[in-house]
N, C-alpha and C positions, 0 to 999 in steps of 0.2 A: 503208747503212742508215738514218743520216741523213738521204740523201737520199729516202727509200723513205717514210719517216715524214712530210718537209715535203711530199710530195707526197700524199699522203694527207690531212694538215692541211688543206691546200688544195684538195681537191676533197671535203672532207666532204660539202658539201652535197648534192652527184650523187650521192657514195655511201651517204646516207640513203636518198634518192629510190629509188636502186635494191634496196637493202633492202625498202620498204615495199612497194616492186611487188612484189618476189620473196614477201614475209611477207602478200602478197594473194593471190595465186595459190595459193600452197602451202596457204592456210588454206581457200579457195573449195573449190580440187580435193578436198581433205579433206572435206568436205561433199557433195560428190557420189558418187553412188550409183555403184558398181563395175556395169556391166554393159555390154552393149553396147548400142548404139542401133539402132533399124531402118534401116534406109537407104532408106524409101520414106514420102512423105507423100502423105497421101490423105484426103479428105473424102467426106461421101457427098452424092449425086446432083452431083457432078463428073467430070469427064473423067479418065479414066486418062491420067495426063501420059508415063508408062516406058513400055518396050517390052513385048510378053506375058508375062504372069508366069506361071508353071506351080508348083506344088507341090514343093517340096526333098525333102521328105517328106511321111509322115501328119499331117497336120493335128488336132487334135481341136476340132470349132466347138464357143465358148463360147456359153454362152447370155447375150443380152441381158440390160441391168438391167431392162426389165421381165418377159422371163421370167423371169428371179430373184427378182425384186418378188413375183410371181404366187407363183409354189412356196413362198413365204415367208409368205404370205396363207393360202395353202391349209393350211399345215402348222399356222402360229398358230392357224388357227379350229380345227382337229381336236385340240387341244392335249390331252394327258391332265393330268387335274387329279390331284393326290397329296393326300390327307390322313394324320394322323398318332392313332394310336389312342392316348390316356393312362389306361394300367393303374392308376393311382393315383387315379382318379378315382371309381370305383366303391367302393372303400375307405371314400373320404371321402364320397360319398353316402351308404354304407352306417353311418353314423355319426350321419348329418344327420337320418337318417330315424328311426333311434333315440329322439334327441334330441326330434325333432319329436313324436312319439306320446306320449312322457310329459308335454310340455309342453299338449297340448290336452286328454289325459285329466287335468290336475290341473286346468286351466282349466275342464272340464266337470264337475269335481268341485266346483268352487269356487261355480259357479252353481247347484248346488245348496242349496246353505248349508250341506252335512256340514259336521260338527266332524274336522278329519283329525286323528284321533288313529291313535295307532301301529296299531292294527287295521286302522283304514280304510286306511291306507298300505300295509300287508302285503296288503290287497284289491288294492289299487292295480296293486303292483307282476305281482300275479300276473297281473291285464288286460293289461298294459303288455305281458308275456314273452309272452302270447297273441296278440294284436295283431303284435309281431315277429314271432312264428313263422309270422304265416299273409303277412303282408306283404313279409319281407325276401326270399324267394326271387324273388318277383315284381320287385323291384329287382334284386337280382343279374340277373335275364334281360333285363333294359332294359339295363343297361351292359355287360352280354357282348355282347349284339347291337350296342350301339353308340349312344347319344346323339348328335345332331348339331342343331344350330342353324341352319338355311338363313338366315336373313335376317343373318345376321351374318359370312355367309364369304366369302372374298377375291373367288368367281366365283360367276355366277349357273349355276344348276342347273337343266335341264327336268330335266319327269319322265321322261323316256325318257335322258335322259344318264348316261354307263358312267363312273365314277370310280376311286380307286384308294384303297384305305384300307390302309396298312402297319402290320402286327400281330407283332409277335415279328420284325421283320425280312423280313417278306414281304408283298406287295404283293396284295393280293383286288381283284379286280373286285366295284364295286354299285353299285347304282341306290338311285335314294330310297325302294324299297320296300325294302330290305336294311336300311335304318336306321332309327331312331325319331326324331320330333319330338315336342314339347311334347304336341301334340293325340294322334297315334297311340300314343305312350306313355299316356296317359290313358286312352287307350280300349282298348290292351290288357291295361292295370290293371281296369278295369270289368267286362272280359270272366273276365281271373281271380278275382276276389272276387264274382261278383254270385253265389254262392251262401252269401256270410257275409252275410246281411242286416243284422244289427246293428254290424258292423264295419268294413262297406264306407265308410259316410260319413268314419267318421276315419281311416281308410286311403288313402284318394282326396287326402282333406282335407292329409294330410300327406304325402302324393305330390305333389301340384299347389306343396305350397310350396318345399320342395327344390330343384324343376326349375322352379321361377321366376328362379332367379338362376343362372350359370355352373356349368349344368347338363350342357354339352357335352361328351364326353369323347371324339369325333371331331372333329380340327382341321385346318383348311386349314395346307399345310405351303407358303406363296411361295415355300422355297430348295428344295423338293423339284422341285417344277414348274418352277422355271426352268431349273433344272440339265436335268431331262429333256429340256426345249425346245431349249435352247441345243444341245444333245447330239443332237437328232434335225435341226437345222438345219444342225448343219455339216455332216452326211454327207449333204447335200440334191444332185445331181447336176449338175456345172457344165456339163456337157458336152451335145449337142445331138445330135450324131453327130461322124464325121470327114472329112477329105476326103482321097481319096488321093495317094499320093504319084506326079507325072507331070500327073496331071489340070490343064486350064489353070484359072487362077482368074478372070485377067480379059485383057483384048486392050486392045493401045495406043488410044487413043482411047475407051473403051465407058465409059459412064455408070456410075459406083459404085454403083450401088442398094442396095436394105436385105440381100440377099441375099450380094453379094460383098462389101459392107461388115462382114457378119457375119463371112466367111472372113477377108479383110485383116485383121480385128482379132483375130480368132483366129491368124492367121499371126502378127502382130506380138508377141502376148502370149507364145506358145511359145518366138516368136526372141530375144525379150528376158529370158525365163525360164531361160534355159539357163544353167548354172553352169558356169563360165568357170575355164580353168585357170590356174594359176600365174603361167605366162609369159605367158599372155593379158591376165589381170588387168592386170600392168605395160605390156604394149602400151596396153589402154586407158585408164589410168592417163596412159601418155606423152602421146596424141590429146587427154586432158582438161587436162593441161598448156598442150599449143600453142594449143588454142581459149581457155583462161581468159585466156592471154596474149595472145593475139592481138586480144582484147578490151578487156584493158585496156588494151595499147599503144595502141588506137585511143582509148582516152580519153587517155592522157598524151598524143599527139601532138596531140590537139585543145587540151589545155590550152597546150600550148609553144608552138605558130601562132596560138591565138586570145585566150588568156587568161594571157597571160602574169606577170600582177601575183598569179593561182591561181597557178601551175607555179612561180615562185620563192617563194611562202610556203609553207611546208613544215606551219605547223599547218591551211592551209586546204584542203592536200591529203591528211590523215590523217582529217578531217572527212568529206571525199565518200567515201572508200576505207571509213570506218567507216561510213557511210549505206549502201554498194553492200552490204557485209560483213554488215551488220546483216539485210536482206532477205532475203539466200541462206536466211540461217540461219532465219529464220522462212519461208520455203519449205520447209525440211524437217522445222520442226518440226510444217506442218499438211498434209505429207506422211503423218509417221508417228504421226499422233494419227488414229484410226479415224473419228472422230465429226465431224472440220472438213475443210471442203474451201480446197482452196488459194486460192480466190476470194475467204476472209475475211479474206487479210493484206491490208492499206490501203498497198498500192506507189505510192497516188498522195501520201501523205507525202512520198515520197522530192522527187518534184518542187515543192511545196509550200513542204518547210521547206529547200530547197534554195534556191528562189526568195525566201525570206526575208530569205535572206545575200548573195546572189550574183545576176547578172541572167537572164534568161529564159533563152537559147540555152545556159548552163550547166547549169541545173534542166533543162531536156528532154533534153540530151545526157545526164546522170547517169542520168536514170531510162532513157533506151534502153539505155544499158549494163547496167544492171542485169534489164533484161528480157531481154536476148541472153541474159547470164550465165545465169539462172533458167531460162529455155528450154529449158536441157539439161537440167533435172529434171522436168519436169513433161509428163503426158501431152497429147497435140491442143495441141502447140505454135503453133500456128498461131493458132488461135481466142483463146488465149492471151495471147499477145503483142498480138493484137489488140482486144481485150476493156480489154487494160491500158494498148495505145498510145494509145487514141483517149481515156480516162478520164484518162491522164496529162495530157493536152494539154489539155483543158477543164478540168482543176485549174490547170493552169500559165494559164491565161487569165482564171481565177477571180479570181485570186491575182497577176495580173500587178501589180495597183496598189494594194496592201494598204492601206487607211486608216481602214477600220472594222472593228471587230468580228464583227458582223453577216456581213461577207464569207466566213466560213468555213462558218454555216451555208448560206449562198447556193452557196460551192462545193461544199459536201457533197451538197446535192441536186442541182445541175448533174451531178455525177459520177454520182449515182445514176442518173440520166437517163438517160445516156450509157451506162452498165453496159445499163440493160433496152432500151434500143433496139438494140444491137449485138447483145445476146443473141437480143434477140426476132428480130432480121434474119437472125443465122446462123444459129438451130432452124429456122425456117422454113425456109432455103436448103439445110440438112443432111438434116431430115426432110420438108419440106414436109406435115406435119400441125402443126393448132396444139395436138392434145391431148398432143403431145409436149412443149409449152413447160413446162418443171418449176416450178412457182410457188415451191419450197423455194430454187432457185437466187438468187430475189430477194432472200430472208430475208439470204442471205451477200451480197451486194452491198449491201443495203442496212446489215448490220452494219459490210463496209468501209468504207462513205462515211460511217459513222457516228462512226467511227473519226479520221476526218480534223479530228474537232472537237478530237483532242490535240495537236494542231500549237499550239498557243496555250501551253500547260504545258511542252512541248518545246522549242519558240524559245527561252523564258528560260532552260530548263535549258542549252542548248547557247552561248545569249551567257554567262553566265554561264563557263562551261568551256572554251570557246576565246576568248573576249574578243569576240565577234561583234557586231555592230550590227543591228539590225531595223528593218523599217520600224516595228512597234508601239513600241520603243525612241523613234524619233526624232519617231512621233507623239506621244509624252508629252512629249518636251524641247520640241518647238516648240509646246505650250502657255502662251499669253503669262502664264497665271496661274503659270506654276512659279516657285517660289519666289525659285531664281536672277535668272529675268528679270523679277520683279516688284520686287526687288531693285534691278537695273537699271535700272527704270522712274523709282524713288525717285530713288536717287542721280543719276543721271544723266540723263533725261530727254530731252535731247539727243541724246546716244548711240544710246539706245533708238529713238525717230524716227528717227533715221539707218540703225538697225540693220533694220530694219522695209523702209524703200526698198531697199534692198541687196539683203534677203533676194526681194523681188519681182521685182527686176532681173535677180538670178542665176536664179532659179527661170525666169523666162521665158526666157533664154538657153540654159539649159541643156537645158532643152526642148525646142529648136530643132535643137539640134545631139547631141543625146543622153547622155543621164548620169542621174545618181540624183539627179532631181529635190527629192525629201525630204529627201535628207544634205545638199545644198546650200542648202535653205532652213534646215533646223535650224541646218546651220554658220554662217549667214549673222547670226542671231540673236543666235550666243555669238561672234563673232568679236572685238566689241573691249569685249568686258566687263570688259578691262584697265584699263578707263577709269576703273571706280569706285573706283579707290585715290585718284585725283587728279582728277575729273570737271571743276574750274574752270579747269585749266590746257588744255583743247581748246575749241574756237571754238566749236563749236555748243551748249557748256553754258554757257558766258559770258552775262552780262547786262550788260554796257556796261563792264566790269572786266576786263581783263586784266593778272593775273598776271607773264608772260612781260617785261611792260616793263621790269619792275623784276631781272629775270635775264640774266646772258649767252648769248650763241646756243647755246655747247657744254653750258650747263645746260639751256636748254630743249628741247634735241635730246635729252639725257640721258633727262628727262622723256617727251617723246612717247614714243621709242624703249621705253621701261622699260614701257611697256603692252602690249606682248606677251610679256613677262616676267613681268607681274603678272596677265596673263591666264590665262597658262598656269598658276602657280601657284594662282589660284581655279578653275579647271577640273579641276585634279587635286584640291583639297583637299573640292569636290562630286561628285568621282569621275563625272565625264564622261565620255562614251566616248573612246578615241584617239583615235578618226575624227573626232573634231569637234574634237579637239584639233589635230590635224594644219592645221587649218584656222587656228586661232589662230595659230601657229607661221608658217606663209606668207603668211597674205593681204599681208603688205608684201614678201614676198622678202627680197632685198638690196637692196631699193632703198634711197636717200639722202632723210633729210628736206630736202629742196631748200629751203626756204624760211630754215632757220635754215642751213643752209650757206653758202646765196650771203646772208645778214646779215651772217655771219664774216666772207665775205669781204670784203662793203662796208665791214665796221666796221676791218678790218685788211690794207687794199689790201697793204702789206709783206708780209706773212705768207701763205703758203699753210696754210690751218686742215688739221688732220689728217683724211681724210676717214672713218675708220672709226671715231670719236667719231660720226659722223653719219649711220652706215648701220646698217638694221636687221640683227639676229642672223641672219635665215633659218631654216630654208633657203626654196629657192625653191619653187613650185609642182612637184606632181611627178604629179601628176594632172588632167585635164580638168576636174575639177569644184573643185579647189584655184587654178586659171589662170582660171577664171571668175569664182570670187566675189575674186582681185584686180583683177579689170578691172571686177566690177561696182562694189567699193567707192570703188578710185580716180577713177573716172568720177563718181562720185553723191557724193561730198566735192567733188570739183574743180567741180561745176556749182554748189554753191550758192557761189560767189563770183563767179557771173558778171554783170554787170549789166546793164541792158536782154536781156535772153536771148532767142535769136531760135534759130530753125533753122539759120544757119549758125554760130554760135558755137556749137551745141551738136555739129554735127558736127566742126569743128574741132577742138573739146576732147576728142571721144571720138577720132578721129582721130591728136594729138599725144601724148594719155596711153596707148595701146594699143600704138603703132609703137614710143615709146620704151622701151615695159618689153618689148618683140621685140628690139629693138635691146642692150639690156642684157643680153640672154638669159634675162631673167626664166622663158621657158617651155621652155626646153631640156630639162628633165626629162618635161614633160607631153605625156602622149598626145594633141595637139590637132593639127589641119593649120592652113593658112593660110586655106583656105577656112573652116573652122569661123569662126577671128579674125574672116574679113569679114563671115559671119551675124551674130555676137555684133552687133560694131558696130553694125550697120541695127537689131538686136534692140534694144539699148543706145539708140539715137539716137531709134526711135519709142516706149519707155518713156520716156525722158525728156520728150519734147514733151509726152507726155499727161499726166506730172506736173505740167510747168509751164505747161499749157493755150497751147501754141504752135501755131499753124497756116499752113503752107506756103503763100506768096505764089504767087499766081500770076500 
């Protein structure tokens, strides 16, 4: 049992990777639809690459998108408009009519100058009752028939249009002639009151006043209209006919024309819409597990053989798997939401964000694996994968060397252009008709491309969550106006100039052999920040006075070596990324402070100095970038001590220093070859000759 526990403890890293792999497989398979996949791939206007295909059963021919769209347009154009009858409006307007009669009669009596005695008021009340008795039947008739304000209705109604008015939960057919408007209501009242010469003027005035505002009692019912339209649309026939069982669909090598394409599409629809039995669902799930496991297995193999530094870093693997899982989930959401298209999902964010933290090949492979998995979920998977494949490559190229924020905008525009061109060409290939190019798809492509702009905040978030370092952060750190670099330039100006020269040398060298040029340049600017603690003890900052003359060799060596430890402390205090701090740790590796070691031997020839007191703490470089920085730093510092400098001395210096570093095993842990070291030597020689204006003698 103890041995078993020890085995688990010793292999916990491998077990963790296996659990990550299995967990990702389970999560993705859980998201995949449980349905059989059509076993044929076909495209319009392309040859049928399989054998002769006969219908295995009767196939309902589904209407194509254009036919369904036209049917919806026809139904919508003939949609029934519904109105509701407000039964309380007649009573409300009857009260208003009585009040308006009283007001008009009172105003008329006042205008005559009559004294409003009780007798006069009694007479006016009798007159008012007479007016109401004559006018009220007309008001009731108007509102019984229905009053509508056509200028304020939700839909335009023509003179011959039929609409429906719901009274007492019963819908009746009406036309404009069956309903009163303000004009027709007044005309109707004039006809009814034409014999009442004396009362007609006041009655019409009262009626006009109450009909001027909020008079309609037949009101447009948008909810009812929408519900009825949706019900009618749901009843639309989706089938245009049937294809009999045993009937030939397409022969081998035949072009899949429009008719055959519609039959094949209908066959695919019926095939994939079958409700699987429980045992078949288990089989489909097992197949999905195998396919997803194969895809992710390829991804893990790529990392193991070609990106070991990522494979052995679980934090990096979690990030990459999380990116794949997120976009599989986003694809599922886009397929579930009816008004969304799958092309709105910004798949190009995968290579853009991955490229921000890793190399181009890793970004491309992550994007490719994501598309392979998502291809199981979407229809017309070839076209989908082709669009996203091309757009992803364009995104990687546009983001390969991220130096300016404007590159995000440029990359977004390039991705949209890639989508547009491939969609245009594939649609013409399949349809052979310019009218079939749907402009609304360009809207989805534009949204997807615009979402690439969210890479900027996402990169920042992932940096904080996973402890990564992006080109954006490196660019900010490489700014010489940065607070820490400004402090270095003021406290140790010689060291600052040395750091600038090392940055130029290292950047040129790493560019030649391949590596992260921005990372090494930024790290070179900070590699000697520890010298700020005691700047005058370093020769590049001295102005005639050397404090080492008053110290023993051991003390001097300790001060020189401690600049690495001080640099690490300063870097952590200022929250520099760990990737930059690694360069501070490794730029001297485990070499000796050679000058003071030899001086100690000269001062005390009878004693052998303790070598550990003169040796840097390390560790040795563990990457190509850290190895190149060690070479550039050593060569640049040593070149300052050459007198009567010439090309031969520069070459001898470079060979001597770098060969000694190789002999001491300083590059044993770095993924750098002897060929690359040879190329670096040539670059450093050329750069130093340019710095010191040395010409080769012919």
